[in-house]
N, C-alpha and C positions, 0 to 999 in steps of 0.2 A: 820679789816673788810676783809672778803673773797672777791676774785675778780671774775668778770664775763668775763673780757677780759684781756687786757694787763696790766692795772694798775688801782688802786682805787685812786680817786682824791677828795680832800676836795672841797665842794661846798659852804656851808654857815654855820654860827653859830648864834644862838640867845639865849638870856638869859632873865630870869624873876624871880621875887621873891614875896613872899606873906606870910601872917600869917593865911590865910583862909584854909579851908578844900579842896576847889576847886578853881583853877584859870586858866586863859587862856592867851595865847599870840600868836602872828602871826609869823610863820616861812615860808620862801620862798625856794622852791626847784626847781631845773632845771636840765636838762641833761638826759642822758640815764642810765639805770640800776642803779637807785637810791636806797639809803638806808638812814634811819633816825635813829639816836641814840639819846636818851634822858636820861640824868643823872639827878637825883633828890637828892639834899642834904637837909637832914632834921635835924634841930637843936636838936631835941629830939629823943631818941631811943624808945619812947613809941608808936610811930605810924609807919605805913607803907604806901606805895603807893597802893591804891586800883586798879587804872587803869589809863592809859594814852591813849588819842586818838589824831589822826592827821586827820583833815578833816572828823571826825566822824568814822575813822577806828581805831580799837584797836591795840596798840603796844603789843609786846610779852616781858614778863619779862626775863631778862638775868641773873642778879645776884644782891645780896645785900651784903654790908659790914657794920658792926656795932661795935661801941665802946660803951660798956654797960654804961648807965648813961650819955651819951654824945651826940653822933651823929650817923646818919645812912645815907648811900648812896645807891641808887638803880639805876640800868642801865636797860633800855628797848630799844627795836629795832623794826623797821618796814621796811620790804622789799617793794620796789615799791610804795613809798608814792605818793600821788597825786602831780602833777606838779603845781607850782604857789604858791601864798600866801594863806596859809590855817592856821586854828586855831589848836594849840596844847593845849589840856586841861589836866591838872594834877589833879587827885582826890586822896586825902589822906584819910586814915581811920578816922582821927579826925583832927581838926584844929591844925596847928603847924607852926612855923617859918620854911620856906623852900625856896629853890631856884632850878630852873631847867635850864639846858643848852641843847639845841637841836643842833645837828650837822648833816648836811646832806652831803652825798658823792655821787659821780657818779662812774660807773664802778664796782659796788658791785654785788656779786652773788645774784640772786633773789630768790633762794630757802633757802639758809643758809647764810645770810649776815654776821653773826658772826662766824668767823672761830675758834677763841680761845678767852678765857677770863680768867682773874686771878685778884686777889685782895689781899689786906693786910690792917691791921689796926695797929695803934700804935701811939706813941708820938715821933716825930723825926723832926729835921730840915733838914734832907736829906732822905725823904721817897723813897723806892724802891720797885719794884715788877718785876718779870720776866715773860715774855710771849713769846711764840713761834710764829714766823711770817715767811713770805716767800716773795720772790721777787714779787713786784706788789701789795702786800697787804698794807693796811693802819692801823697803830696802833694809836688808840686814847686813851689817858690816862686822868683820872680825879682824882683830889686831893681835898679833903674837908679839908680845913685848918681853924682852929680857933685860934685867938690870944687873950689871956687874957679872954677867954670865952665871948667876946663881939663882935668880928669882924669876920665874916665868909668870906673866900675867896674861890671861886671856880676856880680851875686852870685846864686847859687841854692842852695836847700836841699833835700836829699834827706832828708825826714822819716823815712822807713823806717829808714835807717841813722844818722839824726841827724848828718849831715855837711853842713857848709857848704863851698861852693866859690866861688872868686873868680877873675876874669880881668880884667886891665887892658885896656881897649879903646880908649884915646884914639888918634887918628890919629898916625902917626909911630912908634908902637910896632911891634915885629915882631908876627906873628900871635900873638894872646893865647894863653897857656898856662894851663889851669885849675890852680888851686892848692887843695889840700884844706886846709880850716881846721877844726880839731877843737875 
């Protein structure tokens, strides 16, 4: 995440999952120079995200990564999201098992909140991707992991604080709850 001032700082993260074409959840933002990043993990590769809104304002598509015949991940962003508890609505092209993670930050650049992005696909127990960053920026990474084609794990990394977070998102689970992994 590109910075507006001295440093970009993690604010909050929220997760949700569904098998519907559209679903909503509440995310709370606070602070100055905010940005909201939403990653959507789709169990099937045959659908895409049509749109995402936060408090009724549309997010901008950043990137997608696809493993044919398996899974798709999309990342969307919004600069200057509304302050407070508001609704994130995820709209898919067709109904599919999916999960979403919303991450808000403060100190983000308000014109171009995403400074750089990169992605990779594959089958590995040690996935990697390289991204260029700079002092004061925040790198947020998302990993869509499937074990035995039955259990989906959404994993993201707050590099600024060097914290890993994980949320089980397979259908049938209650709403995923982020877990901090140190």
